[in-house]
Backbone bond lengths (Angstrom), bond angles and torsions (degrees), N, CA, C in turn:
res aa  C-N    CA-C-N  psi(-1)  N-CA   C-N-CA  omega(-1)  CA-C   N-CA-C  phi
1 E - - - 1.465 - - 1.533 110.03 -
2 H 1.316 116.31 -41.90 1.465 119.53 179.59 1.526 110.35 -61.49
3 D 1.323 116.07 -40.57 1.463 119.66 179.60 1.518 111.37 -62.93
4 L 1.332 116.25 -42.10 1.463 120.21 178.79 1.521 110.94 -61.48
5 N 1.324 116.19 -43.77 1.463 119.97 -179.06 1.520 111.99 -62.81
6 S 1.318 116.89 -44.37 1.465 119.32 -179.36 1.524 110.14 -66.50
7 E 1.334 116.29 -36.29 1.462 119.79 178.40 1.524 110.02 -65.32
8 R 1.324 116.48 -42.13 1.455 121.20 -178.50 1.531 110.26 -64.70
9 S 1.321 117.40 -42.84 1.462 119.65 -179.75 1.524 110.53 -67.59
10 E 1.322 118.13 -30.88 1.464 120.70 176.05 1.520 110.17 -65.37
11 V 1.334 116.16 -41.64 1.459 120.42 178.61 1.522 109.64 -64.03
12 N 1.336 116.70 -45.15 1.466 120.27 178.46 1.523 110.92 -59.27
13 Y 1.333 115.82 -40.92 1.460 120.21 179.48 1.524 110.22 -64.25
14 S 1.321 116.88 -41.69 1.465 120.71 178.97 1.515 110.84 -62.04
15 Q 1.330 116.36 -43.37 1.467 120.32 179.43 1.519 110.30 -64.27
16 A 1.323 116.85 -42.76 1.463 120.91 -179.92 1.525 110.13 -64.12
17 A 1.320 117.25 -42.05 1.462 121.32 179.65 1.521 110.41 -64.23
18 A 1.333 116.40 -40.36 1.463 120.22 179.12 1.525 110.77 -65.16
19 R 1.329 116.61 -42.62 1.469 119.90 178.76 1.522 111.07 -64.87
20 L 1.328 115.92 -39.28 1.456 120.50 179.63 1.523 110.23 -63.84
21 A 1.325 116.67 -43.83 1.462 120.74 178.53 1.521 110.55 -62.30
22 E 1.327 115.81 -40.78 1.464 120.64 179.86 1.527 110.41 -64.38
23 A 1.325 115.88 -45.30 1.463 120.67 -178.90 1.520 111.46 -63.54
24 S 1.329 117.06 -43.12 1.464 118.94 -179.27 1.518 111.16 -68.77
25 A 1.335 117.20 -32.15 1.465 120.08 176.23 1.527 110.11 -65.75
26 Q 1.329 116.40 -39.91 1.465 120.42 178.40 1.519 110.53 -65.18
27 L 1.340 116.62 -42.66 1.459 120.36 178.63 1.519 110.86 -61.37
28 R 1.335 116.33 -42.35 1.457 120.76 179.80 1.523 110.35 -61.91
29 T 1.340 115.87 -41.00 1.466 120.51 179.10 1.523 110.50 -63.39
30 I 1.332 116.84 -43.80 1.461 121.55 179.88 1.525 110.38 -62.22
31 E 1.332 117.00 -44.63 1.464 120.93 178.51 1.522 110.52 -60.17
32 E 1.325 116.56 -42.32 1.459 121.32 179.81 1.522 110.94 -62.60
33 L 1.332 116.53 -43.48 1.467 120.58 178.95 1.522 111.07 -64.41
34 R 1.339 116.48 -38.69 1.468 119.66 178.36 1.520 110.97 -63.96
35 K 1.334 116.43 -41.51 1.465 119.98 179.01 1.523 110.01 -62.00
36 R 1.333 116.59 -43.54 1.464 120.31 179.78 1.521 110.84 -63.76
37 A 1.324 116.40 -41.98 1.464 120.82 -179.88 1.531 109.81 -62.62
38 R 1.324 117.12 -40.10 1.460 121.36 178.88 1.523 110.73 -64.19
39 S 1.321 117.39 -43.18 1.466 119.90 -178.09 1.529 110.87 -69.62
40 L 1.326 117.48 -29.61 1.467 120.83 177.02 1.522 109.86 -72.20
41 G 1.328 116.57 -41.95 1.462 120.69 -178.70 1.516 110.07 -73.70
């Protein structure tokens, strides 16, 4: 049971890390687009 729990929390951590990476990539893209829009305007 202990092994299952640790395995499950590792999976949850992996999913959370993947979502975090995805979110920060999206934020970076948005910031980049804003900078470009500012330089165009």
